[in-house]
N, C-alpha and C positions, 0 to 999 in steps of 0.2 A: 869472760862471758857474764852477762847480766841476766838475771831471771826475774821476770815480772809476772805477778798472778792477779787475776781479777775474777770475781764471781758476780753473776747477775741472776735475779729471779726469772723463772720461766713458767709458762702455762702449757706449752706443747712439747711433745717429744718427737725426735726423729728416730727412724728405725734402722737406717743404713749408715755405714761408715763412709768416709770420703778421704781421699788423699790427693791434693793438688799442689803443683809447683815443685820447684827444686831449690836447694840451698846452693848458693854460689853465684858469682858475678852480679852481685847486687840484687838478688832475688830472695825468695823465701818459700818455705813449704808450709802447708796447713794440713793438719790431720784432725779430723772430726769424728768422734765416736758417740753413739747414743749414751745417754746418762739415765741411771735409775732414779735419780732425784730430780725434782723440778727446779733446776738451776743450770746455768751455763758456767762452766769453770774454764777459764782461759789461762794457759801457761805459755809465756813467751820466753824464748831463749835467744838472746841477741849478742853479737860481738861488738855492736856499736853502743858505746856507753853514753849516758846523759840525756836520753830522749824519753824519759818516763812521761813527761807532760804530753808529748806528741802521741805516744802509744795510748795513753789514757783517753785522749780526745778521739782518736780513730776507733778504738775498741768500744768506748762508751756509745759513740754515734751508731755503730753497726748493731750493737745489741739492744739499743732502745728502739731501733727500727725493725729488728727481727727477734721475735720472742720465741726462742726454742731452747730446750734442755739438751746439753751436749758437753762432752769433754773435748776441749779444743787445745791442740798443741801447735804452736807456731815456732818454727826455727828460722831465724832471720839472719841475712848477711847483707844488711844495708839497703833494704827495699824502701821505696818512697811510700808515703801514706796512701797514695793512689793505688799502688800495687798491692798493698796490704788489703785495702777495701775490695779490690777485684778478686784476689785469691780467696778471701772469706766468702764472697758472693758465689764464686765458682764451687767451693766446697759445699755450701748450703744447697746450691742447685743440684749437685750430684746426689746429695742426701735426699732431696725431694724427688728427683727423677727415679732413683733406685728404690724408693720406699713410699709408703702411704703415711702421711703425717697424721698422728693421733689427735 
């Protein structure tokens, strides 16, 4: 297993947690929790080695488009970049739908 961690500055907080997706069969799960500090912390655990550059591009693109503070955990089992982006967007939508953004 490979563990990759990123942090991004943020100006808005989410109030609700979200859990979307499942691990297995080339998919991934995303767990998103509110953060007390104005930053997004992303921890990725993946069984597919050697894709740090791809992860960096996908995660950087998402968090430059969406400025929110959260603790994000991603458990990956070979998901494509498109699936990663969709799952992140789904988790953020659940957090927006279930809470009022500050």
